[in-house]
C-alpha positions in Angstrom: -5.9 6.3 13.3 -3.1 6.3 15.7 -0.7 9.1 15.1 2.7 8.9 16.6 4.9 12.3 16.7 8.8 12.2 17.1 9.7 11.5 21.0 6.9 8.8 20.9 8.1 5.0 20.4 6.3 1.9 19.5 7.0 -1.0 21.8 9.6 -3.7 20.5 6.4 -6.1 19.8 4.7 -3.5 17.5 7.9 -2.7 15.7 8.1 -6.6 15.4 4.3 -7.1 14.1 4.6 -4.5 11.7 7.9 -5.6 10.5 6.6 -8.9 9.8 3.5 -7.2 8.1 6.1 -5.3 5.5 7.8 -9.0 5.0 4.9 -10.1 3.6 3.7 -6.5 1.8 7.1 -6.0 0.0 8.0 -9.4 -1.0 7.9 -8.6 -4.6 9.1 -5.0 -4.3 11.9 -4.6 -7.4 14.6 -4.0 -4.9 14.2 -7.0 -2.5 13.1 -9.1 -5.4 17.2 -8.4 -7.1 18.4 -8.6 -3.6 17.0 -12.0 -2.7 16.0 -14.4 -5.0 14.3 -17.0 -3.1 10.8 -15.9 -2.0 10.3 -17.6 0.9 13.7 -16.3 2.0 12.9 -13.0 0.7 10.0 -12.2 3.1 12.0 -13.3 6.1 14.9 -11.5 5.1 12.4 -8.3 4.2 10.7 -8.7 7.7 14.2 -8.3 9.3 15.5 -5.4 7.3 12.1 -3.8 8.0 12.5 -4.2 11.6 15.8 -2.3 11.3 14.5 0.4 9.3 11.5 1.0 11.8 13.7 0.7 15.0 15.9 3.4 13.5 12.7 5.6 12.8 11.4 4.9 15.9 11.1 7.8 18.2 12.2 10.1 15.4 9.6 10.2 12.7 5.9 10.6 12.1 4.1 7.1 12.2 0.4 6.9 11.0 -1.3 3.3 11.8 -4.4 2.2 10.6 -7.2 1.8 13.4 -7.1 -1.7 12.9 -3.5 -2.5 12.6 -4.1 -2.8 9.0 -1.1 -1.0 7.5 1.4 1.9 8.6 3.2 5.0 6.8 6.4 6.7 8.1 7.5 10.3 7.2 10.9 11.4 8.0 12.9 14.4 7.1 14.2 13.8 3.8 17.7 15.3 4.7 18.1 12.8 7.4 20.0 10.3 5.9 20.2 6.7 7.2 23.0 4.7 6.8 24.6 1.4 7.5 25.8 2.5 11.0 22.0 3.2 11.8 21.1 -0.3 11.2 23.3 -1.3 14.1 21.1 0.5 16.5 19.2 -2.4 16.5 21.4 -5.3 16.9 19.8 -8.3 15.5 22.6 -10.4 15.0 21.0 -13.6 13.5 19.7 -11.1 10.8 23.5 -9.5 10.1 24.8 -13.3 10.2 22.2 -15.0 8.3 21.0 -11.9 5.6 24.6 -10.2 5.4 24.9 -10.6 1.6 21.3 -9.6 1.1 21.7 -6.4 3.3 24.6 -5.6 0.9 22.6 -5.9 -2.3 19.6 -4.2 -1.1 22.0 -1.1 0.1 23.8 -1.1 -2.9 20.6 -1.2 -4.9 19.5 1.8 -2.7 22.7 3.6 -3.4 21.9 5.8 -6.0 19.3 7.8 -4.2 20.4 11.3 -3.3 17.9 12.7 -0.6 19.2 15.9 -1.5 16.7 16.1 -4.8 14.4 17.0 -2.2 14.0 20.5 -0.1 15.1 20.7 3.3 11.6 21.1 4.7 10.2 17.8 3.1 9.0 14.8 4.6 9.9 11.8 2.9 7.6 8.6 2.9 9.7 6.0 4.2 8.1 3.5 4.3 4.0 2.8 3.7 2.8 -0.5 3.5 -0.5 -2.5 4.2 -1.1 -6.2 5.1 -1.6 -8.2 1.7 -5.2 -9.2 2.7 -5.9 -5.4 3.1 -4.7 -4.2 0.1 -6.8 -2.5 -2.3 -9.3 -1.2 0.3 -8.0 2.0 0.6 -6.0 2.0 4.0 -2.8 3.4 2.2 -4.7 6.0 0.4 -6.6 7.0 4.0 -3.1 7.0 6.0 -1.4 9.0 3.6 -4.1 11.5 3.1 -4.7 12.2 6.6 -1.0 12.1 7.5 -0.3 14.5 4.5 -3.4 16.7 5.7 -1.8 16.7 9.4 2.0 17.4 8.3 1.0 20.2 5.6 -0.5 22.5 8.7 2.9 22.0 10.3 4.6 23.6 6.9 6.1 20.4 5.6 6.3 19.4 1.8 6.2 15.8 0.8 8.6 13.6 -1.1 8.9 10.1 -1.9 10.8 7.7 -4.2 9.5 4.4 -5.6 10.8 1.5 -7.7 7.4 0.3 -9.4 5.9 2.0 -12.2 2.2 0.5 -10.8 3.2 2.6 -7.5 4.0 5.4 -9.3 0.7 5.9 -10.8 -0.8 5.3 -7.4 1.1 8.1 -5.9 0.5 10.5 -9.1 -3.5 9.9 -8.3 -2.7 11.4 -4.7 -1.2 14.5 -6.3 2.6 13.5 -6.7 4.9 13.8 -9.7 8.1 12.3 -10.8 11.0 15.0 -10.7 13.6 12.7 -11.6 15.0 9.3 -11.5 18.0 7.3 -10.6 19.1 4.2 -12.1 21.0 1.0 -10.4 21.9 -0.9 -13.5 23.3 -4.0 -12.0 20.0 -4.8 -10.9 17.9 -3.1 -13.6 16.1 -1.0 -11.1 15.1 2.6 -11.5 14.3 4.8 -8.9 11.8 7.4 -9.1 11.8 10.6 -7.3 8.4 12.0 -6.5 6.9 15.4 -4.7 3.7 16.4 -4.0 2.0 19.1 -6.1 
């Protein structure tokens, strides 16, 4: 497993590779389904969105990457909030031009989230994904178990937010529990706050 500490950076090519993987992995995510109705356009949008997201994390957060590049998970300090201006650190103007309405809907759907429900010492899972052709093979579970084992030794606790009840059940099997919810009624989206027991 490849581990990248804060201060280490993925190359632009690697970021693009994983962003494209995320586009395929998150194509049916509730927030992205709400923000971009067309599935083909949605995959392109999520790839661009995740390029911005991963670029913001790059060099700041903990990256755990499967040995065969089948998946990735990122842990960031929960109270390190990312906003719209952070997305401009990776100025992909084509993305901003073609997808700005989708971006605004996506950020609005995430708007009800409050990272202060987590402890200051908490690391937030943001994001984790596996290439669709490798899902169901234990890749995400291995990434999460290894990363939590390593990072707990540094004194961190763990949290996450999920929108899909199936994902909530997956995280419960890894020892997480729901501590609260936040709703975005316009998109009929419920965010679940979870912490590791």
